[in-house]
N, C-alpha and C positions, 0 to 999 in steps of 0.2 A: 262563191255561191251565196245567194241571199237567204234570210231565215225562212221565207215562205217556201222556197224551192227545197231547202233542207228538211223543213217539216213534212212537205208532201212526199219526198223520198223516204222518209221513215215510215210511211203507210205501206210501201211496198217491200216485202221481204226481199224480193228479187225483181229487177226491172231491166228492160232491154233499151237500146238506143230508140226503138219506136216509141216506147213508153215516155222516154225522156224528151224526145221531139215533141210529143203531144203535150207533155207537161209544160215545156218552154214555149209552146206554140211557134216553133221553128222548123225549118227544113231537117231532114235527117243528117245531111253533112255537117249542119252546125252542132247538132246534138252529138255526133261523133267526136268532133273537135272539143266540146265541152267535157265529154266523158274522159278523153284522153287527158286533158288539163286537170280535172278534179282527180283522176287517178294517181297522177303524177304528184299531187299535193296531198295524197292520202285522205282525200274527202269521201271518195268512194272507193270500193275494192272490186276487182274483177274476178268473178267466179271462174268463168270460162269465156271464150270468145263471144262477145256480144251480150253477155249477161253480168249484171252488176249489182251491188248491194251497198248499204251504208252499215250493215250489221257485221259485228266482229264474231259473234258466236255462230259456229257452223250448225249447231243444232237448229237454230232458228230458220236458216235458208234452206237446209237439206230437202225438205218436202215441197219446196217451191221452185227448184231448178227445172224440173220436167212434170208435166201434168198428164195423167193423174199418177200420183206416188204418194207413199207414206213412209214414215220411219219405222224400222222394224229391228228384229234381232236383239243382240246385246244391248245396243243404245237404248231401245225401248224398254227393255227388262230393267236397265239401270234406272231409267226415268221413273218407272213404277216402284222402285225400291226392292226389286225381286232378287238382285244380285248386287254385291259390293264391288264386283269386278269393273274397273274403270274402262270403257271401251275407247280405243283410239280410232276405231272405224265405225262410221255411222251408216248401217245398212239401209238403203232405200230400195223399196219394192215398187216397180212400175211395170206397166204392160207395153211401154214403148221401147223399142230398141235404140240403143245409143252407140255411136262409135266410140266414145270415150267412157270406159266402164268405172273409172276411178278419177276422183278430183281431189287434189290436195288443197285443203282450205285452213288457214291457221294452223293449229297444232293437230288437226284431225284428217282423216281420210274419208271422203263420202264415196261409198261403193254402191253402184246400181246393180240390182239384180232383176232381170226381165223375167216375167211370168205370164201365163196365159190370161187374158181379160177376166175369165171365170173364176181365176185365183185371186183377183184383185178385190178382196172383201175383207171384213173384219178390222176396219180402221175407223178412226173418228177425228174430228177436230177438236183440239183442245187449246187452252191459253198456256202459253210458256213465256215468261218474262214480259208479259203485256202483248204478246204476238201470238197469232194464230199458227198452229202447226197441225199437220196431220200425221196421226201415229197409229200404229197397230194396237188393238186390244191386247191385253196381257197374254191371253191364250193363243192368239194369232201370232204374236212376236215369237212365242216359243216354237210354234209350228214352222213358221218361216225360217227361223234359225236351224232347225233341224232339217228341214226340206233342203236348204241351200248349203248344207253340211258347214255351217259357220259355227256350229256346236255339236259336241259328240252326243250320243244317246244318253250316256252315263251323266254328262253334265245337265242334260234336260230333265232326267229323272230326278236328280238331286234338287234342282230348282223347284220342281213340282212337289216333291216331298217336303221340302223345307218351307214351302208357301201354300200348302194345301188349303188353308183357310181364306187365302187371298185370291184363289183361283176358282172359276167356275168350271168344273170337271166335264159337265155336259157340253159346254161351249168348246173346251179343248178338244173333246172327241169329235165334235162336229167338224172342226177345222182340220184335225188330223185326218179325217175321213177323205179329205181332198188329195192327200198324198198317199200313193199306193203302199199299203201294208203298214203305214205309221200307226194308225188307230189300233190295229190288232196287236202291235208290238207294245204299244203303251199300255193296253189293258191287261196283257200278260204280266208286264213289269209291275203294275200298280194294283193288280189282283182286284179289278172292279167288275 
């Protein structure tokens, strides 16, 4: 792999054989062969069938595997320093159904949670290790974790109480209202 191709691939957090064929200006068959060879030499990594990356950090690639999607739950809360718990699973919220719900990549699991398209809000693009990623806002990450039962209600309340100054409660209740009964339950517990 020459330096210009290596540099170009670093622009793609996740790329397909079609992307590779376009980049190489070759047929898809040739791109498949190159991908196979580069994968064997650990120059690229296969995320899942037909999807590759040059990134080793699963956090960088997680929100690029399927579109639209964003990182949420415990991983997002850790990113915002709202918890010291080190997540081994990166929760990715998407509105698209997938056959494979969990991907093992590096030392992490990337787990996809499918939601209604109307629930796919409250996320933004940020820079992480000089790469663009899509991640839930703090408040939406909490709601997503509670809605998907990746966090207990007690854990959620503790995070809110410990980080009250860093959270926008109005925004939290707005997102919580999208989950049946959650906003009322939070209000009762937080006495707001």
